[in-house]
C-alpha positions as CSV (number, residue, x, y, z in Angstrom):
1,M,-16.2,-92.2,9.3
2,N,-16.0,-92.1,13.1
3,H,-18.6,-90.3,15.1
4,T,-17.5,-87.3,17.1
5,S,-19.3,-86.4,20.3
6,E,-19.0,-83.0,22.1
7,I,-19.5,-81.9,25.7
8,K,-19.6,-78.2,26.3
9,L,-19.1,-76.3,29.6
10,Q,-19.9,-72.7,30.1
11,V,-18.9,-70.8,33.3
12,E,-20.2,-67.3,34.0
13,L,-17.9,-65.4,36.3
14,D,-18.4,-62.3,38.5
15,E,-16.1,-59.3,38.4
16,N,-13.7,-61.2,40.7
17,R,-13.7,-64.2,38.3
18,I,-15.6,-66.3,40.8
19,P,-18.1,-68.7,39.2
20,E,-21.7,-67.6,39.4
21,R,-23.2,-70.0,37.0
22,I,-22.1,-73.3,35.4
23,T,-24.0,-74.8,32.5
24,W,-23.2,-77.8,30.4
25,E,-24.6,-79.7,27.4
26,A,-24.0,-83.1,25.9
27,P,-26.3,-83.4,22.9
28,D,-25.6,-87.1,22.4
29,G,-26.7,-87.7,26.0
30,G,-29.8,-85.5,25.6
31,I,-28.4,-82.8,27.9
32,A,-29.1,-79.2,26.8
33,H,-28.1,-76.2,28.9
34,Q,-28.2,-78.1,32.2
35,E,-27.3,-75.9,35.2
36,A,-24.8,-77.2,37.8
37,K,-23.5,-75.8,41.1
38,A,-20.2,-77.7,41.0
39,M,-18.0,-79.8,38.7
40,F,-14.8,-81.8,38.7
41,L,-13.1,-82.5,35.4
42,S,-10.0,-84.8,35.3
43,V,-8.1,-85.8,32.2
44,W,-5.0,-88.0,32.0
45,D,-2.0,-86.4,30.2
46,H,-0.3,-89.5,28.9
47,K,2.9,-87.7,27.9
48,A,3.5,-86.0,31.2
49,K,2.0,-89.0,33.2
50,E,-0.2,-86.7,35.3
51,A,-3.8,-85.9,35.9
52,L,-5.0,-82.4,34.8
53,R,-8.1,-81.1,36.4
54,I,-10.6,-78.3,36.7
55,D,-12.5,-78.0,40.0
56,L,-15.2,-75.3,40.1
57,W,-18.2,-74.5,42.2
58,T,-20.5,-71.5,42.2
59,K,-20.3,-69.1,45.1
60,D,-23.9,-70.1,46.1
61,M,-23.1,-73.8,46.3
62,P,-24.5,-74.9,49.8
63,L,-21.9,-76.6,52.0
64,E,-24.3,-79.5,52.7
65,E,-24.6,-80.1,49.0
66,M,-20.9,-79.9,48.5
67,N,-20.4,-82.6,51.2
68,V,-22.9,-84.9,49.3
69,F,-21.2,-84.1,46.0
70,Y,-17.9,-85.2,47.3
71,Y,-19.4,-88.3,48.9
72,Q,-21.1,-89.3,45.6
73,T,-17.9,-88.5,43.6
74,F,-15.9,-90.8,45.9
75,Q,-18.4,-93.6,45.4
76,T,-18.3,-93.1,41.7
77,M,-14.5,-93.2,41.7
78,A,-14.6,-96.5,43.6
79,D,-17.0,-97.9,41.0
80,T,-14.9,-96.7,38.1
81,F,-11.7,-97.9,39.7
82,Y,-13.3,-101.4,40.0
83,K,-14.5,-101.4,36.4
84,A,-11.0,-100.4,35.2
85,T,-8.9,-102.7,37.4
86,Q,-11.1,-105.4,38.8
87,D,-9.2,-104.9,42.1
88,Q,-11.9,-105.8,44.6
89,K,-9.7,-105.4,47.7
90,M,-8.7,-101.8,46.9
91,T,-12.3,-101.0,45.8
92,D,-13.6,-102.2,49.1
93,T,-11.0,-100.0,50.9
94,M,-12.2,-97.0,48.9
95,R,-15.8,-97.8,49.7
96,D,-14.9,-98.1,53.4
97,F,-13.5,-94.6,53.2
98,C,-16.7,-93.4,51.5
99,E,-18.7,-94.7,54.5
100,Y,-16.2,-93.1,56.9
101,F,-16.6,-89.8,55.1
102,A,-20.4,-90.0,55.1
103,E,-20.4,-90.7,58.8
104,K,-18.0,-87.9,59.7
105,M,-19.9,-85.4,57.5
106,N,-23.3,-86.5,58.7
107,I,-24.5,-87.4,55.3
108,T,-27.7,-89.4,55.1
109,K,-27.5,-91.9,52.2
110,K,-30.6,-92.5,50.2
């Protein structure tokens, strides 16, 4: 029998349906009721040949943290792209953009 793993997301909305709280859990990864201020979820629809996505952030997500969230997401996308394609030239181009983004947004990298 194959193992099934589940990831759960819960979004609490205000009266205007704006996210106030996002929590998630992934029992196989040891995550239980972890709070988040923002999330991106992308899935590939093979039949339609298009990306489907959910982009959410809470109304109290600080702008400075959103900038860092985007920067780190861009970096992760470059890493994942390389793992999937082994295309070093395009990966380097993506990483160059990450550095440009960080510079323009005054993000201090740690």
